C-alpha positions in Angstrom: 0.0 0.0 0.0 2.8 2.4 0.9 4.7 1.7 -2.4 1.5 2.3 -4.4 0.9 5.5 -2.5 4.4 6.7 -3.2 4.1 6.0 -6.9 0.8 7.9 -7.1 2.1 10.9 -5.2 5.3 11.0 -7.3 3.2 11.1 -10.5 1.0 13.9 -9.1 4.1 15.9 -8.2 5.4 15.5 -11.8 2.3 17.1 -13.2 0.5 16.2 -16.4 2.6 14.0 -18.8 1.0 15.7 -21.8 0.5 19.5 -21.9 -3.1 20.6 -21.6 -4.5 22.7 -24.4 -4.5 26.4 -23.7 -7.7 28.5 -23.5 -7.0 30.0 -26.9 -6.5 26.7 -28.8 -10.2 26.2 -29.6 -11.3 27.7 -32.9 -13.3 30.9 -32.6 -17.0 30.6 -33.6 -18.3 32.9 -36.2 -20.8 35.5 -34.9 -24.4 34.4 -35.4 -27.1 36.8 -36.7 -30.2 37.3 -34.6 -32.1 35.2 -37.1 -29.7 32.3 -36.7 -29.8 32.6 -32.9 -33.6 32.5 -33.0 -33.5 29.3 -35.1 -31.0 27.7 -32.6 -33.2 28.8 -29.7 -36.3 27.2 -31.4 -34.4 23.9 -31.9 -33.4 23.9 -28.2 -37.0 24.5 -27.2 -38.1 21.5 -29.3 -36.2 19.2 -27.0 -37.8 20.7 -23.8 -41.4 19.5 -24.4 -42.2 23.1 -25.4 -43.8 24.5 -28.5 -42.1 27.1 -30.6 -43.7 29.3 -33.3 -41.8 31.8 -35.4 -43.3 34.9 -37.1 -41.6 37.1 -39.7 -44.0 40.1 -39.5 -46.4 41.8 -37.1 -49.4 40.5 -39.1 -48.1 36.9 -39.0 -47.4 37.2 -35.2 -50.9 38.5 -34.6 -52.4 35.7 -36.6 -50.4 33.1 -34.8 -51.5 34.5 -31.4 -55.1 34.6 -32.4 -55.0 31.1 -33.8 -53.3 29.8 -30.6 -56.1 31.3 -28.5 -58.8 29.7 -30.7 -57.1 26.3 -30.9 -56.8 26.1 -27.1 -60.3 27.4 -26.5 -59.0 30.2 -24.3 -61.7 32.2 -22.5 -59.7 34.0 -19.9 -56.2 35.4 -20.1 -53.8 37.1 -17.7 -51.6 39.4 -19.7 -48.5 41.4 -18.7 -48.5 45.2 -19.1 -45.4 45.2 -21.3 -44.4 47.5 -24.2 -43.7 44.6 -26.5 -47.1 43.1 -26.0 -48.7 46.5 -26.4 -46.8 47.1 -29.7 -47.8 43.6 -30.9 -51.5 44.5 -30.2 -52.0 41.6 -27.7 -54.8 43.4 -25.7 -56.7 44.0 -28.9 -56.2 40.4 -30.1 -57.6 39.1 -26.8 -60.6 41.5 -27.1 -61.3 40.5 -30.7 -61.1 36.8 -29.7 -63.7 37.4 -27.0 -61.2 36.5 -24.3 -61.7 38.1 -20.9 -58.5 39.8 -19.7 -57.6 39.4 -16.1 -56.0 42.5 -14.6 -52.6 41.5 -13.1 -52.9 43.8 -10.2 -51.1 43.8 -6.9 -54.1 43.3 -4.6 -54.6 40.3 -2.4 -57.0 38.6 -4.8 -54.7 38.9 -7.9 -53.2 35.4 -7.6 -56.6 33.9 -7.4 -57.7 35.7 -10.5 -54.6 34.8 -12.4 -54.8 31.1 -11.4 -58.3 31.0 -12.9 -57.0 32.1 -16.3 -56.5 29.7 -19.1 -53.3 31.3 -20.3 -50.7 33.6 -19.0 -49.1 36.0 -21.6 -45.6 37.5 -20.9 -42.7 39.1 -22.8 -39.1 37.8 -22.7 -36.3 40.1 -21.6 -33.6 37.7 -22.8 -33.2 34.2 -24.1 -30.4 31.7 -24.3 -30.2 29.9 -27.7 -28.0 27.0 -26.3 -30.4 25.9 -23.6 -33.8 27.2 -24.8 -34.1 29.2 -21.6 -36.0 32.5 -21.3 -35.4 35.2 -18.7 -38.3 37.2 -17.4 -38.2 40.4 -15.3 -41.1 41.0 -13.0 -42.3 44.4 -12.0 -45.5 46.5 -11.8 -48.1 45.0 -14.1 -45.8 42.0 -14.6 -46.3 39.6 -11.7 -44.5 36.3 -11.8 -47.8 34.5 -11.2 -48.8 35.2 -14.9 -46.1 32.8 -16.0 -46.6 30.4 -13.2 -50.2 29.8 -12.3 -52.2 29.4 -15.6 -51.9 25.9 -17.2 -50.6 27.5 -20.5 -47.8 30.1 -20.6 -47.2 32.0 -23.8 -44.0 34.1 -24.0 -43.1 36.4 -26.8 -39.4 37.1 -27.6 -37.8 39.4 -30.2 -34.8 38.1 -32.2 -32.4 40.7 -30.8 -33.1 39.4 -27.3 -31.6 36.0 -28.0 -28.0 35.4 -26.9 -25.8 32.3 -27.6 -25.6 30.8 -24.0 -24.9 31.2 -20.3 -21.6 32.9 -20.9 -23.6 35.9 -22.0 -25.4 36.2 -18.7 -23.1 39.0 -17.3 -23.8 41.1 -20.4 -27.6 40.3 -20.2 -27.7 41.4 -16.5 -25.8 44.6 -17.3 -28.3 45.4 -20.1 -31.2 44.7 -17.7 -29.6 46.9 -15.1 -29.4 49.8 -17.5 -33.0 49.3 -18.6 -34.2 49.3 -15.0 -32.0 52.2 -14.0 -30.3 50.3 -11.2 -27.0 51.7 -9.8 -23.8 50.3 -11.2 -22.9 47.0 -9.8 -26.4 46.2 -8.6 -28.5 43.6 -10.3 -32.2 44.1 -11.0 -34.5 42.2 -8.7 -37.3 39.9 -9.8 -35.4 38.2 -12.7 -36.1 34.5 -13.1 -35.3 31.8 -15.7 -37.7 29.4 -17.3 -36.4 26.3 -19.2 -39.4 24.5 -20.7 -42.7 23.8 -19.0 -42.9 22.7 -15.3 -41.9 19.1 -14.9 -40.7 16.7 -12.2 -39.7 13.0 -12.0 -39.6 12.8 -8.2 -42.1 9.9 -8.1 -40.5 6.7 -9.4 -38.6 8.7 -12.1 -41.8 9.1 -14.1 -41.7 12.6 -15.7 -44.9 14.5 -15.0 -45.7 18.0 -16.4 -47.5 20.8 -14.7 -46.8 19.9 -11.1 -45.2 23.2 -10.0 -46.3 25.4 -12.9 -47.7 25.5 -16.4 -48.4 22.2 -18.2 -47.6 23.9 -21.5 -45.1 26.5 -22.7 -45.4 28.2 -26.1 -42.8 30.7 -27.2 -43.6 33.0 -30.1 -40.3 34.1 -31.7 -40.4 37.4 -33.6 -37.9 37.5 -36.4 -38.1 41.3 -36.4 -37.9 44.1 -33.8 -40.8 46.2 -32.8 
């Protein structure tokens, strides 16, 4: 045992027998366009039991959203008060579809109203193409419950909000800090990450969806900027 121990320690002291590659030896990846990142993001979502729909124009996006409401038989929706959803005309689409809009207020009964909705509609602040993750920032008129309590969560993301992967998180957080007006070095509060619909395999390793959140996640990718 002592002899084997001495041999192992001697080899450890010698260090690696073959030099390890340096950080700069990997070939640099070509920069991807927003449209390419959006396509990669959609492919990642497909492996997460989530639905991804891409739209190339405002008219197409509005038609997709209206069709989604009709196909799911949505009668009540909780919708974020967000500039992107306003520019897309989401409130008008809900009204034209005969869908009752639940006010995402801050009163004590807000969660109960939102939980009774068929769909929660939110806007994405950033997305990661490599993992299919979306980052949402809560705030006034944007409660987290909208993306958590209804059985269907529909999130809208613009192409220029999609980044390659988790290495971009520092830059994403800095952008969010600037958008929220937080002091330098202070991260905005209420930012959370969603990767696919809610699921768990705690019971006998059988994957079940909708246990801790929405059963379905649909992401509408806008191949344009509003």
